[in-house]
PyMOL Python script that loads the backbone (N, CA, C, O; Angstrom):
from pymol import cmd

cmd.read_pdbstr("""\
ATOM      1  N   MET A   1      -1.567  12.405   4.700  1.00  0.00           N
ATOM      2  CA  MET A   1      -1.838  11.686   3.479  1.00  0.00           C
ATOM      3  C   MET A   1      -3.155  10.938   3.620  1.00  0.00           C
ATOM      4  O   MET A   1      -3.578  10.593   4.723  1.00  0.00           O
ATOM      5  N   SER A   2      -3.778  10.701   2.507  1.00  0.00           N
ATOM      6  CA  SER A   2      -5.070  10.035   2.552  1.00  0.00           C
ATOM      7  C   SER A   2      -4.906   8.546   2.836  1.00  0.00           C
ATOM      8  O   SER A   2      -3.845   7.963   2.610  1.00  0.00           O
ATOM      9  N   ARG A   3      -5.940   7.972   3.317  1.00  0.00           N
ATOM     10  CA  ARG A   3      -5.944   6.537   3.603  1.00  0.00           C
ATOM     11  C   ARG A   3      -5.715   5.740   2.320  1.00  0.00           C
ATOM     12  O   ARG A   3      -5.027   4.720   2.340  1.00  0.00           O
ATOM     13  N   PHE A   4      -6.292   6.203   1.194  1.00  0.00           N
ATOM     14  CA  PHE A   4      -6.088   5.509  -0.076  1.00  0.00           C
ATOM     15  C   PHE A   4      -4.620   5.507  -0.473  1.00  0.00           C
ATOM     16  O   PHE A   4      -4.125   4.523  -1.024  1.00  0.00           O
ATOM     17  N   ASN A   5      -3.928   6.592  -0.199  1.00  0.00           N
ATOM     18  CA  ASN A   5      -2.501   6.658  -0.492  1.00  0.00           C
ATOM     19  C   ASN A   5      -1.747   5.643   0.376  1.00  0.00           C
ATOM     20  O   ASN A   5      -0.799   5.012  -0.091  1.00  0.00           O
ATOM     21  N   ASP A   6      -2.161   5.488   1.612  1.00  0.00           N
ATOM     22  CA  ASP A   6      -1.555   4.471   2.479  1.00  0.00           C
ATOM     23  C   ASP A   6      -1.775   3.077   1.901  1.00  0.00           C
ATOM     24  O   ASP A   6      -0.856   2.258   1.872  1.00  0.00           O
ATOM     25  N   TYR A   7      -2.995   2.811   1.441  1.00  0.00           N
ATOM     26  CA  TYR A   7      -3.299   1.507   0.845  1.00  0.00           C
ATOM     27  C   TYR A   7      -2.441   1.275  -0.393  1.00  0.00           C
ATOM     28  O   TYR A   7      -1.857   0.204  -0.556  1.00  0.00           O
ATOM     29  N   LEU A   8      -2.366   2.263  -1.253  1.00  0.00           N
ATOM     30  CA  LEU A   8      -1.585   2.134  -2.483  1.00  0.00           C
ATOM     31  C   LEU A   8      -0.109   1.891  -2.174  1.00  0.00           C
ATOM     32  O   LEU A   8       0.530   1.049  -2.803  1.00  0.00           O
ATOM     33  N   THR A   9       0.421   2.620  -1.219  1.00  0.00           N
ATOM     34  CA  THR A   9       1.822   2.433  -0.839  1.00  0.00           C
ATOM     35  C   THR A   9       2.041   1.030  -0.286  1.00  0.00           C
ATOM     36  O   THR A   9       2.998   0.356  -0.668  1.00  0.00           O
ATOM     37  N   PHE A  10       1.172   0.590   0.599  1.00  0.00           N
ATOM     38  CA  PHE A  10       1.282  -0.750   1.171  1.00  0.00           C
ATOM     39  C   PHE A  10       1.206  -1.812   0.081  1.00  0.00           C
ATOM     40  O   PHE A  10       2.024  -2.732   0.057  1.00  0.00           O
ATOM     41  N   ILE A  11       0.243  -1.698  -0.811  1.00  0.00           N
ATOM     42  CA  ILE A  11       0.092  -2.651  -1.919  1.00  0.00           C
ATOM     43  C   ILE A  11       1.355  -2.696  -2.772  1.00  0.00           C
ATOM     44  O   ILE A  11       1.819  -3.773  -3.148  1.00  0.00           O
ATOM     45  N   THR A  12       1.903  -1.534  -3.073  1.00  0.00           N
ATOM     46  CA  THR A  12       3.097  -1.472  -3.909  1.00  0.00           C
ATOM     47  C   THR A  12       4.285  -2.131  -3.220  1.00  0.00           C
ATOM     48  O   THR A  12       5.066  -2.830  -3.865  1.00  0.00           O
ATOM     49  N   ILE A  13       4.426  -1.913  -1.923  1.00  0.00           N
ATOM     50  CA  ILE A  13       5.516  -2.561  -1.175  1.00  0.00           C
ATOM     51  C   ILE A  13       5.351  -4.082  -1.222  1.00  0.00           C
ATOM     52  O   ILE A  13       6.314  -4.806  -1.474  1.00  0.00           O
ATOM     53  N   VAL A  14       4.146  -4.557  -0.983  1.00  0.00           N
ATOM     54  CA  VAL A  14       3.909  -5.997  -0.986  1.00  0.00           C
ATOM     55  C   VAL A  14       4.202  -6.586  -2.370  1.00  0.00           C
ATOM     56  O   VAL A  14       4.872  -7.612  -2.486  1.00  0.00           O
ATOM     57  N   GLU A  15       3.699  -5.934  -3.405  1.00  0.00           N
ATOM     58  CA  GLU A  15       3.850  -6.479  -4.754  1.00  0.00           C
ATOM     59  C   GLU A  15       5.289  -6.431  -5.262  1.00  0.00           C
ATOM     60  O   GLU A  15       5.694  -7.289  -6.047  1.00  0.00           O
ATOM     61  N   THR A  16       6.051  -5.457  -4.832  1.00  0.00           N
ATOM     62  CA  THR A  16       7.441  -5.366  -5.273  1.00  0.00           C
ATOM     63  C   THR A  16       8.394  -6.078  -4.322  1.00  0.00           C
ATOM     64  O   THR A  16       9.552  -6.326  -4.658  1.00  0.00           O
ATOM     65  N   GLN A  17       7.893  -6.407  -3.119  1.00  0.00           N
ATOM     66  CA  GLN A  17       8.702  -7.040  -2.080  1.00  0.00           C
ATOM     67  C   GLN A  17       9.926  -6.205  -1.705  1.00  0.00           C
ATOM     68  O   GLN A  17      10.964  -6.729  -1.301  1.00  0.00           O
ATOM     69  N   SER A  18       9.768  -4.868  -1.854  1.00  0.00           N
ATOM     70  CA  SER A  18      10.890  -3.981  -1.573  1.00  0.00           C
ATOM     71  C   SER A  18      10.396  -2.565  -1.335  1.00  0.00           C
ATOM     72  O   SER A  18       9.611  -2.032  -2.119  1.00  0.00           O
ATOM     73  N   ILE A  19      10.855  -1.961  -0.255  1.00  0.00           N
ATOM     74  CA  ILE A  19      10.517  -0.563  -0.010  1.00  0.00           C
ATOM     75  C   ILE A  19      11.228   0.325  -1.030  1.00  0.00           C
ATOM     76  O   ILE A  19      10.661   1.316  -1.492  1.00  0.00           O
ATOM     77  N   THR A  20      12.448  -0.019  -1.379  1.00  0.00           N
ATOM     78  CA  THR A  20      13.213   0.772  -2.351  1.00  0.00           C
ATOM     79  C   THR A  20      12.557   0.749  -3.723  1.00  0.00           C
ATOM     80  O   THR A  20      12.385   1.796  -4.348  1.00  0.00           O
ATOM     81  N   VAL A  21      12.191  -0.433  -4.193  1.00  0.00           N
ATOM     82  CA  VAL A  21      11.548  -0.550  -5.506  1.00  0.00           C
ATOM     83  C   VAL A  21      10.186   0.140  -5.477  1.00  0.00           C
ATOM     84  O   VAL A  21       9.807   0.817  -6.432  1.00  0.00           O
ATOM     85  N   ALA A  22       9.454  -0.035  -4.380  1.00  0.00           N
ATOM     86  CA  ALA A  22       8.153   0.631  -4.253  1.00  0.00           C
ATOM     87  C   ALA A  22       8.319   2.143  -4.299  1.00  0.00           C
ATOM     88  O   ALA A  22       7.544   2.831  -4.963  1.00  0.00           O
ATOM     89  N   ALA A  23       9.310   2.661  -3.607  1.00  0.00           N
ATOM     90  CA  ALA A  23       9.559   4.106  -3.608  1.00  0.00           C
ATOM     91  C   ALA A  23       9.846   4.600  -5.024  1.00  0.00           C
ATOM     92  O   ALA A  23       9.314   5.627  -5.447  1.00  0.00           O
ATOM     93  N   ASN A  24      10.675   3.878  -5.747  1.00  0.00           N
ATOM     94  CA  ASN A  24      10.972   4.260  -7.131  1.00  0.00           C
ATOM     95  C   ASN A  24       9.717   4.234  -7.990  1.00  0.00           C
ATOM     96  O   ASN A  24       9.483   5.144  -8.785  1.00  0.00           O
ATOM     97  N   LYS A  25       8.919   3.200  -7.832  1.00  0.00           N
ATOM     98  CA  LYS A  25       7.687   3.062  -8.612  1.00  0.00           C
ATOM     99  C   LYS A  25       6.693   4.178  -8.286  1.00  0.00           C
ATOM    100  O   LYS A  25       5.952   4.636  -9.156  1.00  0.00           O
ATOM    101  N   LEU A  26       6.687   4.606  -7.029  1.00  0.00           N
ATOM    102  CA  LEU A  26       5.762   5.661  -6.586  1.00  0.00           C
ATOM    103  C   LEU A  26       6.355   7.065  -6.746  1.00  0.00           C
ATOM    104  O   LEU A  26       5.705   8.061  -6.427  1.00  0.00           O
ATOM    105  N   HIS A  27       7.598   7.132  -7.245  1.00  0.00           N
ATOM    106  CA  HIS A  27       8.289   8.410  -7.439  1.00  0.00           C
ATOM    107  C   HIS A  27       8.424   9.183  -6.131  1.00  0.00           C
ATOM    108  O   HIS A  27       8.173  10.386  -6.063  1.00  0.00           O
ATOM    109  N   ARG A  28       8.828   8.450  -5.097  1.00  0.00           N
ATOM    110  CA  ARG A  28       9.021   9.044  -3.784  1.00  0.00           C
ATOM    111  C   ARG A  28      10.348   8.562  -3.222  1.00  0.00           C
ATOM    112  O   ARG A  28      10.954   7.635  -3.760  1.00  0.00           O
ATOM    113  N   SER A  29      10.794   9.177  -2.164  1.00  0.00           N
ATOM    114  CA  SER A  29      12.050   8.745  -1.547  1.00  0.00           C
ATOM    115  C   SER A  29      11.812   7.483  -0.723  1.00  0.00           C
ATOM    116  O   SER A  29      10.703   7.231  -0.249  1.00  0.00           O
ATOM    117  N   VAL A  30      12.859   6.707  -0.564  1.00  0.00           N
ATOM    118  CA  VAL A  30      12.789   5.497   0.251  1.00  0.00           C
ATOM    119  C   VAL A  30      12.413   5.862   1.681  1.00  0.00           C
ATOM    120  O   VAL A  30      11.595   5.187   2.306  1.00  0.00           O
ATOM    121  N   SER A  31      13.004   6.917   2.187  1.00  0.00           N
ATOM    122  CA  SER A  31      12.720   7.365   3.545  1.00  0.00           C
ATOM    123  C   SER A  31      11.240   7.710   3.720  1.00  0.00           C
ATOM    124  O   SER A  31      10.627   7.335   4.720  1.00  0.00           O
ATOM    125  N   ALA A  32      10.674   8.418   2.758  1.00  0.00           N
ATOM    126  CA  ALA A  32       9.261   8.816   2.852  1.00  0.00           C
ATOM    127  C   ALA A  32       8.343   7.603   2.848  1.00  0.00           C
ATOM    128  O   ALA A  32       7.377   7.553   3.609  1.00  0.00           O
ATOM    129  N   VAL A  33       8.634   6.631   2.003  1.00  0.00           N
ATOM    130  CA  VAL A  33       7.806   5.426   1.928  1.00  0.00           C
ATOM    131  C   VAL A  33       7.946   4.605   3.208  1.00  0.00           C
ATOM    132  O   VAL A  33       6.952   4.098   3.729  1.00  0.00           O
ATOM    133  N   SER A  34       9.149   4.472   3.707  1.00  0.00           N
ATOM    134  CA  SER A  34       9.380   3.729   4.943  1.00  0.00           C
ATOM    135  C   SER A  34       8.657   4.386   6.122  1.00  0.00           C
ATOM    136  O   SER A  34       8.030   3.702   6.930  1.00  0.00           O
ATOM    137  N   LYS A  35       8.747   5.695   6.212  1.00  0.00           N
ATOM    138  CA  LYS A  35       8.062   6.419   7.293  1.00  0.00           C
ATOM    139  C   LYS A  35       6.551   6.307   7.159  1.00  0.00           C
ATOM    140  O   LYS A  35       5.844   6.169   8.157  1.00  0.00           O
ATOM    141  N   GLN A  36       6.055   6.365   5.924  1.00  0.00           N
ATOM    142  CA  GLN A  36       4.617   6.242   5.709  1.00  0.00           C
ATOM    143  C   GLN A  36       4.133   4.865   6.171  1.00  0.00           C
ATOM    144  O   GLN A  36       3.102   4.758   6.833  1.00  0.00           O
ATOM    145  N   LEU A  37       4.870   3.826   5.825  1.00  0.00           N
ATOM    146  CA  LEU A  37       4.504   2.476   6.255  1.00  0.00           C
ATOM    147  C   LEU A  37       4.512   2.384   7.782  1.00  0.00           C
ATOM    148  O   LEU A  37       3.591   1.820   8.372  1.00  0.00           O
ATOM    149  N   SER A  38       5.528   2.926   8.414  1.00  0.00           N
ATOM    150  CA  SER A  38       5.603   2.892   9.880  1.00  0.00           C
ATOM    151  C   SER A  38       4.431   3.621  10.520  1.00  0.00           C
ATOM    152  O   SER A  38       3.840   3.123  11.477  1.00  0.00           O
ATOM    153  N   ARG A  39       4.088   4.798  10.001  1.00  0.00           N
ATOM    154  CA  ARG A  39       2.945   5.555  10.532  1.00  0.00           C
ATOM    155  C   ARG A  39       1.643   4.784  10.328  1.00  0.00           C
ATOM    156  O   ARG A  39       0.786   4.749  11.212  1.00  0.00           O
ATOM    157  N   PHE A  40       1.505   4.171   9.162  1.00  0.00           N
ATOM    158  CA  PHE A  40       0.301   3.405   8.857  1.00  0.00           C
ATOM    159  C   PHE A  40       0.163   2.225   9.827  1.00  0.00           C
ATOM    160  O   PHE A  40      -0.924   1.961  10.341  1.00  0.00           O
ATOM    161  N   GLU A  41       1.260   1.527  10.068  1.00  0.00           N
ATOM    162  CA  GLU A  41       1.238   0.420  11.018  1.00  0.00           C
ATOM    163  C   GLU A  41       0.904   0.920  12.428  1.00  0.00           C
ATOM    164  O   GLU A  41       0.175   0.253  13.163  1.00  0.00           O
ATOM    165  N   GLU A  42       1.426   2.072  12.804  1.00  0.00           N
ATOM    166  CA  GLU A  42       1.110   2.646  14.117  1.00  0.00           C
ATOM    167  C   GLU A  42      -0.367   2.977  14.223  1.00  0.00           C
ATOM    168  O   GLU A  42      -0.990   2.703  15.248  1.00  0.00           O
ATOM    169  N   GLN A  43      -0.935   3.563  13.180  1.00  0.00           N
ATOM    170  CA  GLN A  43      -2.362   3.897  13.188  1.00  0.00           C
ATOM    171  C   GLN A  43      -3.218   2.644  13.332  1.00  0.00           C
ATOM    172  O   GLN A  43      -4.230   2.644  14.032  1.00  0.00           O
ATOM    173  N   LEU A  44      -2.798   1.579  12.660  1.00  0.00           N
ATOM    174  CA  LEU A  44      -3.556   0.325  12.714  1.00  0.00           C
ATOM    175  C   LEU A  44      -3.218  -0.507  13.951  1.00  0.00           C
ATOM    176  O   LEU A  44      -3.927  -1.459  14.278  1.00  0.00           O
ATOM    177  N   ALA A  45      -2.144  -0.147  14.630  1.00  0.00           N
ATOM    178  CA  ALA A  45      -1.654  -0.872  15.805  1.00  0.00           C
ATOM    179  C   ALA A  45      -1.375  -2.334  15.478  1.00  0.00           C
ATOM    180  O   ALA A  45      -1.723  -3.235  16.242  1.00  0.00           O
ATOM    181  N   VAL A  46      -0.733  -2.553  14.317  1.00  0.00           N
ATOM    182  CA  VAL A  46      -0.398  -3.902  13.883  1.00  0.00           C
ATOM    183  C   VAL A  46       0.820  -3.843  12.962  1.00  0.00           C
ATOM    184  O   VAL A  46       1.017  -2.861  12.247  1.00  0.00           O
ATOM    185  N   ARG A  47       1.626  -4.887  12.985  1.00  0.00           N
ATOM    186  CA  ARG A  47       2.777  -4.987  12.084  1.00  0.00           C
ATOM    187  C   ARG A  47       2.308  -5.664  10.802  1.00  0.00           C
ATOM    188  O   ARG A  47       1.881  -6.818  10.828  1.00  0.00           O
ATOM    189  N   LEU A  48       2.385  -4.953   9.688  1.00  0.00           N
ATOM    190  CA  LEU A  48       1.973  -5.498   8.394  1.00  0.00           C
ATOM    191  C   LEU A  48       3.138  -6.167   7.672  1.00  0.00           C
ATOM    192  O   LEU A  48       2.961  -7.161   6.968  1.00  0.00           O
ATOM    193  N   ILE A  49       4.325  -5.607   7.856  1.00  0.00           N
ATOM    194  CA  ILE A  49       5.510  -6.092   7.160  1.00  0.00           C
ATOM    195  C   ILE A  49       6.668  -6.172   8.148  1.00  0.00           C
ATOM    196  O   ILE A  49       6.964  -5.212   8.860  1.00  0.00           O
ATOM    197  N   GLU A  50       7.311  -7.324   8.177  1.00  0.00           N
ATOM    198  CA  GLU A  50       8.538  -7.487   8.957  1.00  0.00           C
ATOM    199  C   GLU A  50       9.685  -7.062   8.058  1.00  0.00           C
ATOM    200  O   GLU A  50       9.781  -7.507   6.915  1.00  0.00           O
ATOM    201  N   ARG A  51      10.548  -6.211   8.567  1.00  0.00           N
ATOM    202  CA  ARG A  51      11.644  -5.750   7.742  1.00  0.00           C
ATOM    203  C   ARG A  51      12.930  -5.672   8.538  1.00  0.00           C
ATOM    204  O   ARG A  51      12.948  -5.394   9.737  1.00  0.00           O
ATOM    205  N   SER A  52      13.999  -5.931   7.815  1.00  0.00           N
ATOM    206  CA  SER A  52      15.337  -5.779   8.361  1.00  0.00           C
ATOM    207  C   SER A  52      16.162  -5.088   7.283  1.00  0.00           C
ATOM    208  O   SER A  52      15.642  -4.736   6.224  1.00  0.00           O
ATOM    209  N   THR A  53      17.423  -4.901   7.550  1.00  0.00           N
ATOM    210  CA  THR A  53      18.269  -4.248   6.545  1.00  0.00           C
ATOM    211  C   THR A  53      18.444  -5.124   5.315  1.00  0.00           C
ATOM    212  O   THR A  53      18.771  -4.619   4.240  1.00  0.00           O
ATOM    213  N   GLN A  54      18.235  -6.416   5.453  1.00  0.00           N
ATOM    214  CA  GLN A  54      18.472  -7.342   4.346  1.00  0.00           C
ATOM    215  C   GLN A  54      17.209  -7.914   3.702  1.00  0.00           C
ATOM    216  O   GLN A  54      17.258  -8.374   2.561  1.00  0.00           O
ATOM    217  N   SER A  55      16.078  -7.892   4.416  1.00  0.00           N
ATOM    218  CA  SER A  55      14.904  -8.562   3.859  1.00  0.00           C
ATOM    219  C   SER A  55      13.599  -7.895   4.283  1.00  0.00           C
ATOM    220  O   SER A  55      13.560  -7.024   5.152  1.00  0.00           O
ATOM    221  N   LEU A  56      12.550  -8.342   3.633  1.00  0.00           N
ATOM    222  CA  LEU A  56      11.214  -7.840   3.900  1.00  0.00           C
ATOM    223  C   LEU A  56      10.260  -9.019   3.729  1.00  0.00           C
ATOM    224  O   LEU A  56      10.368  -9.772   2.761  1.00  0.00           O
ATOM    225  N   SER A  57       9.334  -9.179   4.660  1.00  0.00           N
ATOM    226  CA  SER A  57       8.320 -10.228   4.516  1.00  0.00           C
ATOM    227  C   SER A  57       6.995  -9.716   5.072  1.00  0.00           C
ATOM    228  O   SER A  57       6.950  -8.989   6.065  1.00  0.00           O
ATOM    229  N   VAL A  58       5.937 -10.114   4.412  1.00  0.00           N
ATOM    230  CA  VAL A  58       4.601  -9.693   4.809  1.00  0.00           C
ATOM    231  C   VAL A  58       4.134 -10.609   5.932  1.00  0.00           C
ATOM    232  O   VAL A  58       4.265 -11.829   5.837  1.00  0.00           O
ATOM    233  N   THR A  59       3.595 -10.030   6.986  1.00  0.00           N
ATOM    234  CA  THR A  59       3.066 -10.825   8.092  1.00  0.00           C
ATOM    235  C   THR A  59       1.767 -11.491   7.640  1.00  0.00           C
ATOM    236  O   THR A  59       1.203 -11.140   6.604  1.00  0.00           O
ATOM    237  N   GLU A  60       1.312 -12.437   8.420  1.00  0.00           N
ATOM    238  CA  GLU A  60       0.054 -13.119   8.081  1.00  0.00           C
ATOM    239  C   GLU A  60      -1.104 -12.117   8.031  1.00  0.00           C
ATOM    240  O   GLU A  60      -1.911 -12.140   7.102  1.00  0.00           O
ATOM    241  N   ILE A  61      -1.177 -11.248   9.026  1.00  0.00           N
ATOM    242  CA  ILE A  61      -2.246 -10.246   9.015  1.00  0.00           C
ATOM    243  C   ILE A  61      -2.051  -9.269   7.856  1.00  0.00           C
ATOM    244  O   ILE A  61      -3.020  -8.768   7.287  1.00  0.00           O
ATOM    245  N   GLY A  62      -0.789  -9.003   7.513  1.00  0.00           N
ATOM    246  CA  GLY A  62      -0.494  -8.144   6.370  1.00  0.00           C
ATOM    247  C   GLY A  62      -0.982  -8.745   5.066  1.00  0.00           C
ATOM    248  O   GLY A  62      -1.462  -8.028   4.188  1.00  0.00           O
ATOM    249  N   GLU A  63      -0.861 -10.058   4.934  1.00  0.00           N
ATOM    250  CA  GLU A  63      -1.346 -10.740   3.729  1.00  0.00           C
ATOM    251  C   GLU A  63      -2.860 -10.601   3.600  1.00  0.00           C
ATOM    252  O   GLU A  63      -3.377 -10.336   2.514  1.00  0.00           O
ATOM    253  N   HIS A  64      -3.563 -10.781   4.714  1.00  0.00           N
ATOM    254  CA  HIS A  64      -5.026 -10.637   4.698  1.00  0.00           C
ATOM    255  C   HIS A  64      -5.421  -9.189   4.391  1.00  0.00           C
ATOM    256  O   HIS A  64      -6.348  -8.930   3.622  1.00  0.00           O
ATOM    257  N   PHE A  65      -4.706  -8.265   5.002  1.00  0.00           N
ATOM    258  CA  PHE A  65      -5.001  -6.846   4.787  1.00  0.00           C
ATOM    259  C   PHE A  65      -4.703  -6.432   3.345  1.00  0.00           C
ATOM    260  O   PHE A  65      -5.423  -5.611   2.777  1.00  0.00           O
ATOM    261  N   TYR A  66      -3.658  -6.989   2.755  1.00  0.00           N
ATOM    262  CA  TYR A  66      -3.312  -6.730   1.351  1.00  0.00           C
ATOM    263  C   TYR A  66      -4.487  -7.070   0.438  1.00  0.00           C
ATOM    264  O   TYR A  66      -4.832  -6.290  -0.450  1.00  0.00           O
ATOM    265  N   ILE A  67      -5.093  -8.221   0.654  1.00  0.00           N
ATOM    266  CA  ILE A  67      -6.237  -8.641  -0.168  1.00  0.00           C
ATOM    267  C   ILE A  67      -7.375  -7.640  -0.028  1.00  0.00           C
ATOM    268  O   ILE A  67      -7.992  -7.257  -1.022  1.00  0.00           O
ATOM    269  N   LYS A  68      -7.656  -7.215   1.198  1.00  0.00           N
ATOM    270  CA  LYS A  68      -8.734  -6.243   1.425  1.00  0.00           C
ATOM    271  C   LYS A  68      -8.418  -4.895   0.780  1.00  0.00           C
ATOM    272  O   LYS A  68      -9.299  -4.252   0.209  1.00  0.00           O
ATOM    273  N   CYS A  69      -7.172  -4.477   0.875  1.00  0.00           N
ATOM    274  CA  CYS A  69      -6.769  -3.199   0.255  1.00  0.00           C
ATOM    275  C   CYS A  69      -6.940  -3.251  -1.255  1.00  0.00           C
ATOM    276  O   CYS A  69      -7.404  -2.290  -1.869  1.00  0.00           O
ATOM    277  N   LYS A  70      -6.562  -4.381  -1.853  1.00  0.00           N
ATOM    278  CA  LYS A  70      -6.736  -4.543  -3.301  1.00  0.00           C
ATOM    279  C   LYS A  70      -8.209  -4.441  -3.676  1.00  0.00           C
ATOM    280  O   LYS A  70      -8.558  -3.813  -4.676  1.00  0.00           O
ATOM    281  N   GLU A  71      -9.068  -5.054  -2.878  1.00  0.00           N
ATOM    282  CA  GLU A  71     -10.510  -5.000  -3.132  1.00  0.00           C
ATOM    283  C   GLU A  71     -11.032  -3.577  -3.027  1.00  0.00           C
ATOM    284  O   GLU A  71     -11.840  -3.146  -3.850  1.00  0.00           O
ATOM    285  N   ILE A  72     -10.578  -2.851  -2.024  1.00  0.00           N
ATOM    286  CA  ILE A  72     -11.013  -1.465  -1.826  1.00  0.00           C
ATOM    287  C   ILE A  72     -10.621  -0.607  -3.018  1.00  0.00           C
ATOM    288  O   ILE A  72     -11.451   0.126  -3.557  1.00  0.00           O
ATOM    289  N   LEU A  73      -9.361  -0.692  -3.435  1.00  0.00           N
ATOM    290  CA  LEU A  73      -8.908   0.125  -4.556  1.00  0.00           C
ATOM    291  C   LEU A  73      -9.582  -0.287  -5.861  1.00  0.00           C
ATOM    292  O   LEU A  73      -9.863   0.565  -6.704  1.00  0.00           O
ATOM    293  N   ALA A  74      -9.844  -1.577  -6.039  1.00  0.00           N
ATOM    294  CA  ALA A  74     -10.561  -2.033  -7.235  1.00  0.00           C
ATOM    295  C   ALA A  74     -11.981  -1.472  -7.245  1.00  0.00           C
ATOM    296  O   ALA A  74     -12.484  -1.086  -8.300  1.00  0.00           O
ATOM    297  N   SER A  75     -12.627  -1.423  -6.090  1.00  0.00           N
ATOM    298  CA  SER A  75     -13.984  -0.857  -5.998  1.00  0.00           C
ATOM    299  C   SER A  75     -13.989   0.626  -6.339  1.00  0.00           C
ATOM    300  O   SER A  75     -14.889   1.108  -7.028  1.00  0.00           O
ATOM    301  N   VAL A  76     -12.991   1.343  -5.860  1.00  0.00           N
ATOM    302  CA  VAL A  76     -12.893   2.772  -6.155  1.00  0.00           C
ATOM    303  C   VAL A  76     -12.667   2.983  -7.656  1.00  0.00           C
ATOM    304  O   VAL A  76     -13.298   3.844  -8.269  1.00  0.00           O
ATOM    305  N   GLU A  77     -11.764   2.193  -8.240  1.00  0.00           N
ATOM    306  CA  GLU A  77     -11.505   2.311  -9.678  1.00  0.00           C
ATOM    307  C   GLU A  77     -12.754   2.007 -10.489  1.00  0.00           C
ATOM    308  O   GLU A  77     -13.027   2.686 -11.479  1.00  0.00           O
ATOM    309  N   LEU A  78     -13.517   0.996 -10.084  1.00  0.00           N
ATOM    310  CA  LEU A  78     -14.763   0.653 -10.768  1.00  0.00           C
ATOM    311  C   LEU A  78     -15.773   1.793 -10.651  1.00  0.00           C
ATOM    312  O   LEU A  78     -16.436   2.137 -11.630  1.00  0.00           O
ATOM    313  N   ALA A  79     -15.891   2.372  -9.473  1.00  0.00           N
ATOM    314  CA  ALA A  79     -16.810   3.491  -9.278  1.00  0.00           C
ATOM    315  C   ALA A  79     -16.428   4.678 -10.159  1.00  0.00           C
ATOM    316  O   ALA A  79     -17.294   5.312 -10.761  1.00  0.00           O
ATOM    317  N   GLU A  80     -15.133   4.976 -10.234  1.00  0.00           N
ATOM    318  CA  GLU A  80     -14.666   6.075 -11.077  1.00  0.00           C
ATOM    319  C   GLU A  80     -14.939   5.792 -12.548  1.00  0.00           C
ATOM    320  O   GLU A  80     -15.353   6.683 -13.289  1.00  0.00           O
ATOM    321  N   GLN A  81     -14.707   4.549 -12.973  1.00  0.00           N
ATOM    322  CA  GLN A  81     -14.953   4.205 -14.375  1.00  0.00           C
ATOM    323  C   GLN A  81     -16.433   4.292 -14.696  1.00  0.00           C
ATOM    324  O   GLN A  81     -16.810   4.721 -15.786  1.00  0.00           O
ATOM    325  N   THR A  82     -17.272   3.888 -13.757  1.00  0.00           N
ATOM    326  CA  THR A  82     -18.722   3.964 -13.959  1.00  0.00           C
ATOM    327  C   THR A  82     -19.152   5.417 -14.181  1.00  0.00           C
ATOM    328  O   THR A  82     -19.951   5.699 -15.073  1.00  0.00           O
ATOM    329  N   ILE A  83     -18.631   6.321 -13.386  1.00  0.00           N
ATOM    330  CA  ILE A  83     -18.938   7.743 -13.535  1.00  0.00           C
ATOM    331  C   ILE A  83     -18.484   8.244 -14.891  1.00  0.00           C
ATOM    332  O   ILE A  83     -19.227   8.943 -15.580  1.00  0.00           O
ATOM    333  N   LYS A  84     -17.271   7.891 -15.276  1.00  0.00           N
ATOM    334  CA  LYS A  84     -16.737   8.324 -16.578  1.00  0.00           C
ATOM    335  C   LYS A  84     -17.592   7.796 -17.719  1.00  0.00           C
ATOM    336  O   LYS A  84     -17.864   8.517 -18.679  1.00  0.00           O
ATOM    337  N   ASP A  85     -18.022   6.521 -17.618  1.00  0.00           N
ATOM    338  CA  ASP A  85     -18.845   5.920 -18.661  1.00  0.00           C
ATOM    339  C   ASP A  85     -20.196   6.604 -18.768  1.00  0.00           C
ATOM    340  O   ASP A  85     -20.738   6.742 -19.865  1.00  0.00           O
ATOM    341  N   GLU A  86     -20.739   7.031 -17.644  1.00  0.00           N
ATOM    342  CA  GLU A  86     -22.044   7.705 -17.637  1.00  0.00           C
ATOM    343  C   GLU A  86     -21.967   9.100 -18.238  1.00  0.00           C
ATOM    344  O   GLU A  86     -22.967   9.634 -18.717  1.00  0.00           O
ATOM    345  N   MET A  87     -20.785   9.682 -18.210  1.00  0.00           N
ATOM    346  CA  MET A  87     -20.600  11.048 -18.737  1.00  0.00           C
ATOM    347  C   MET A  87     -20.543  11.057 -20.264  1.00  0.00           C
ATOM    348  O   MET A  87     -20.702  12.112 -20.877  1.00  0.00           O
ATOM    349  N   VAL A  88     -20.323   9.923 -20.874  1.00  0.00           N
ATOM    350  CA  VAL A  88     -20.184   9.855 -22.335  1.00  0.00           C
ATOM    351  C   VAL A  88     -21.517   9.808 -23.004  1.00  0.00           C
ATOM    352  O   VAL A  88     -21.591   9.748 -24.231  1.00  0.00           O
TER     353      VAL A  88
END
""", "prot")
cmd.dss("prot")
cmd.show_as("cartoon", "prot")
cmd.util.cbc("prot")
cmd.orient("prot")
């Protein structure tokens, strides 16, 4: 999966405060979203979200990374909109 997809999945988990709700919103299985988050954390060698069977909380580094991910995706969306506007 692309890095942008990892960012989007992470952002959705943080904003919904739930892997299950994020999976539903992303039209994916809970298992797939959970595995994607685990792989992403392994690639980064950092825990972004603490999770148990009952709760989920964003780590301090996860909170900082969330802000950066939002900025990255906003920049990409702006770049895409700029291209679309130039085509008109």
